[in-house]
C-alpha positions in Angstrom: 0.0 0.0 0.0 1.3 3.5 -0.9 1.7 5.5 2.3 -0.2 8.8 2.6 1.4 11.6 4.5 0.3 15.2 5.2 2.7 18.1 4.4 1.6 21.6 5.3 -2.1 20.5 5.0 -1.6 18.7 1.7 -2.1 15.0 1.4 0.7 13.3 -0.6 1.0 9.7 -1.7 4.7 8.8 -1.4 5.5 5.6 -3.3 8.2 2.9 -3.3 10.2 4.3 -0.4 12.3 1.2 -0.1 13.3 1.2 -3.8 17.0 1.5 -4.3 17.7 4.4 -6.7 21.5 4.6 -6.5 22.8 1.1 -6.7 26.4 2.2 -6.1 25.6 3.4 -2.6 22.3 1.6 -1.9 20.5 4.9 -1.5 16.8 4.5 -1.4 14.0 6.7 -2.5 13.0 7.2 1.1 16.5 8.6 1.8 16.2 10.9 -1.2 12.9 12.3 0.1 14.4 12.6 3.6 17.3 14.6 2.1 14.9 17.0 0.3 12.8 17.5 3.5 15.9 18.3 5.5 17.3 20.7 2.8 14.0 22.3 2.0 14.7 25.8 3.4 17.7 26.8 1.2 16.5 24.8 -1.8 13.1 26.5 -1.8 14.8 29.9 -1.5 16.6 29.2 -4.8 13.5 27.8 -6.5 11.3 30.6 -5.4 9.2 32.1 -8.2 11.3 30.3 -10.8 9.6 28.0 -13.3 11.3 24.6 -13.1 12.2 21.9 -15.6 12.6 18.3 -14.4 15.1 15.7 -15.4 13.3 12.6 -14.2 14.9 9.3 -13.4 12.2 7.3 -11.6 14.3 4.0 -11.8 17.5 5.6 -10.8 20.4 7.0 -12.9 20.9 3.6 -14.6 17.3 3.6 -15.9 15.4 5.8 -18.3 16.1 9.6 -18.0 13.8 12.1 -19.6 13.6 15.9 -19.5 10.3 17.7 -19.2 9.3 21.3 -19.0 5.5 20.8 -19.0 3.7 20.0 -15.8 3.7 16.2 -15.4 0.4 14.3 -15.8 -1.4 14.2 -12.5 0.1 17.4 -11.1 -2.1 18.4 -8.2 -4.3 21.5 -8.6 -2.6 23.1 -5.6 0.8 23.1 -7.3 1.5 26.5 -8.8 1.8 26.6 -12.6 3.2 29.6 -14.4 2.9 30.7 -18.0 6.3 31.1 -19.7 7.4 32.2 -23.2 8.3 29.4 -25.6 10.1 29.6 -29.0 7.5 27.2 -30.6 4.4 28.8 -29.1 3.2 32.1 -27.6 3.4 30.6 -24.1 4.0 27.3 -22.3 3.4 26.2 -18.8 5.8 25.1 -16.1 5.7 24.2 -12.4 6.8 26.6 -9.8 8.0 24.8 -6.6 7.1 27.4 -3.9 6.5 25.4 -0.7 7.4 22.2 1.1 4.4 20.3 -0.1 5.2 21.1 -3.7 8.8 20.2 -3.2 8.0 16.8 -1.7 5.4 16.1 -4.4 8.1 16.8 -7.1 10.8 14.9 -5.2 8.5 11.8 -5.1 8.7 11.9 -8.9 12.5 11.5 -8.6 13.8 14.5 -10.4 16.7 16.9 -10.8 15.5 20.5 -10.4 16.6 23.0 -13.1 15.7 26.7 -13.2 15.8 29.6 -15.5 17.9 32.7 -14.7 14.7 34.8 -14.5 11.6 34.8 -12.3 8.0 34.1 -13.3 7.0 37.7 -12.8 9.5 39.0 -15.3 10.2 36.3 -18.0 13.3 36.8 -20.0 14.7 39.4 -17.7 17.5 37.7 -15.8 18.4 38.5 -12.2 21.5 36.4 -12.2 24.3 35.3 -14.6 25.6 31.8 -14.8 28.9 30.4 -16.2 29.1 26.6 -16.4 32.6 25.3 -16.3 32.8 21.9 -17.9 36.1 20.0 -18.0 37.1 17.9 -21.0 39.1 14.9 -19.9 41.8 14.6 -18.8 41.0 18.0 -17.2 39.0 17.8 -14.0 37.5 20.1 -11.4 41.0 21.1 -10.5 41.4 23.0 -13.8 37.8 24.3 -13.4 38.9 25.9 -10.1 41.8 27.7 -11.8 39.4 29.1 -14.4 36.8 30.0 -11.8 39.4 32.1 -9.9 40.3 34.0 -13.0 36.7 34.6 -13.8 36.0 35.8 -10.3 38.7 38.4 -10.5 37.6 39.5 -14.0 34.0 39.9 -12.8 35.2 41.9 -9.9 36.7 44.5 -12.2 33.1 45.1 -13.5 31.8 45.4 -9.9 30.2 42.0 -9.9 30.5 39.5 -7.1 30.6 35.8 -8.1 29.5 32.8 -6.0 30.3 29.2 -6.8 28.9 25.7 -6.5 29.7 22.3 -7.8 27.6 21.2 -10.7 27.1 17.9 -8.9 28.8 16.3 -12.0 32.3 17.1 -13.1 32.5 20.9 -13.1 31.6 24.2 -11.4 28.9 26.8 -11.7 29.7 30.5 -11.2 26.6 32.6 -10.3 26.3 36.4 -10.1 23.3 38.3 -8.7 22.2 41.0 -11.1 19.7 43.8 -11.3 17.2 42.6 -13.8 18.4 42.8 -17.4 17.2 41.3 -20.7 18.4 37.7 -21.0 19.9 38.5 -24.5 22.1 41.2 -23.0 23.2 39.0 -20.2 24.0 36.2 -22.7 26.1 38.6 -24.8 28.1 39.8 -21.7 28.6 36.2 -20.6 29.9 35.2 -24.0 32.3 38.1 -23.9 33.7 36.8 -20.6 34.2 33.3 -22.0 36.0 34.7 -25.0 38.2 36.8 -22.7 39.0 33.8 -20.6 40.1 31.8 -23.6 42.3 34.7 -24.8 43.9 35.0 -21.3 44.2 31.2 -20.7 44.5 29.6 -24.1 46.0 26.4 -22.9 43.2 26.0 -20.3 39.9 27.5 -21.7 37.7 27.0 -24.7 34.5 29.1 -25.2 33.1 27.1 -28.1 31.0 23.9 -27.6 32.6 21.8 -30.3 33.8 18.6 -28.5 36.9 18.3 -30.6 38.3 21.5 -29.0 37.7 20.4 -25.5 40.0 17.6 -24.4 42.2 18.8 -21.6 40.5 22.2 -21.4 37.6 23.8 -19.6 34.6 24.7 -21.6 33.2 28.0 -20.3 29.5 27.5 -21.2 27.8 30.9 -21.4 24.8 29.6 -23.3 22.7 28.8 -20.2 22.0 32.6 -19.8 19.7 32.3 -22.8 16.1 32.9 -21.7 15.0 29.4 -22.8 17.8 27.5 -21.0 17.9 26.2 -17.5 20.6 25.2 -15.0 20.7 22.6 -12.2 19.5 24.3 -9.1 21.6 24.6 -5.9 21.1 21.6 -3.6 19.5 19.4 -6.3 20.5 15.8 -6.4 21.9 14.7 -9.7 21.2 11.6 -11.8 24.7 10.2 -11.5 26.2 6.9 -10.4 26.2 8.2 -6.8 23.8 10.6 -5.1 25.9 13.7 -5.7 24.6 17.2 -5.0 25.1 20.5 -6.7 26.7 22.0 -3.7 27.7 25.6 -2.8 31.4 25.9 -1.9 33.7 28.6 -0.5 36.3 30.4 -2.5 38.9 29.0 -0.1 37.8 25.5 -1.1 38.2 26.4 -4.7 41.6 28.0 -4.3 42.8 25.0 -2.2 41.5 22.3 -4.6 44.3 19.9 -5.7 42.2 16.8 -6.3 38.7 16.6 -8.0 37.5 14.4 -5.2 37.7 17.3 -2.7 34.7 19.0 -4.4 32.4 15.9 -4.6 29.6 16.1 -2.1 26.8 13.5 -1.6 23.4 13.9 0.0 24.8 12.8 3.4 27.3 15.7 3.4 24.9 18.6 2.9 23.3 18.9 6.4 26.7 19.3 8.0 27.9 21.9 5.5 24.7 23.9 6.1 25.4 23.8 9.8 28.9 24.9 9.3 28.5 27.5 6.5 24.8 28.3 6.2 23.7 28.8 2.7 26.8 30.1 0.8 24.6 31.1 -2.1 22.2 33.1 0.2 23.4 36.4 -1.4 21.9 35.4 -4.7 18.4 35.7 -3.1 19.2 39.1 -1.5 18.1 42.0 -3.8 20.6 44.2 -2.0 23.5 42.2 -3.5 22.3 42.6 -7.1 24.6 44.8 -9.3 23.8 46.3 -12.7 25.0 44.5 -15.8 28.0 46.4 -17.2 
């Protein structure tokens, strides 16, 4: 029988709690749901008012993975749905996860959470910039850290403060709080930064997506600033072999990274990090930290 639980006055059917999702670690669906319940406060702060896309992996990362922007079939009527612009239509519809009940409903579907760089009340006007640092083997997160430090300094010359998290996969994400600006302008600025980084660090950086250019280098992916694109949210679990988390890190950790394993964090690591550091990406949700796009 599927257990029914009540979350903030909403009745939820939570299914298959004993099902092993991550075979490498034996992590069950119940443990995944427990992680999201314990991490709800900072995660919800970063999901607030942002239409989400889901990468679903209901049978674990070794099973079928599929990406969806539309509200899943059976979405409860109490889950917020926002109209969003689409290239192929005037508007589309996406879920907004705005409370614990909505978070636990979505987590029960077994998903990665991905968000736009803009909020539902101002589509295509970004309030943050993202640079996705993706290493091409044999480069690792160690090389990403060197690039991140260069980009942090470069952004600082334009009066922008960068914050950093692991992608939960191989690389890093740099995030910058902005006063709202058209996504197209943010995209153009981000591309300029990537081109500058390649010029300054030609043996380390590539700004073009072509895979033949990437072995041994860090691809500075600026494209996720486009209005239609989404990026893995802070604190989301990833559909990888182990239950890794897209985890905020300190700049001291970045500067001191000499082995890629130092920046790999799993769901069991996050509660302790929150107790030690709080939400290192908290400034992204503080309008007072936003700076104008140069």
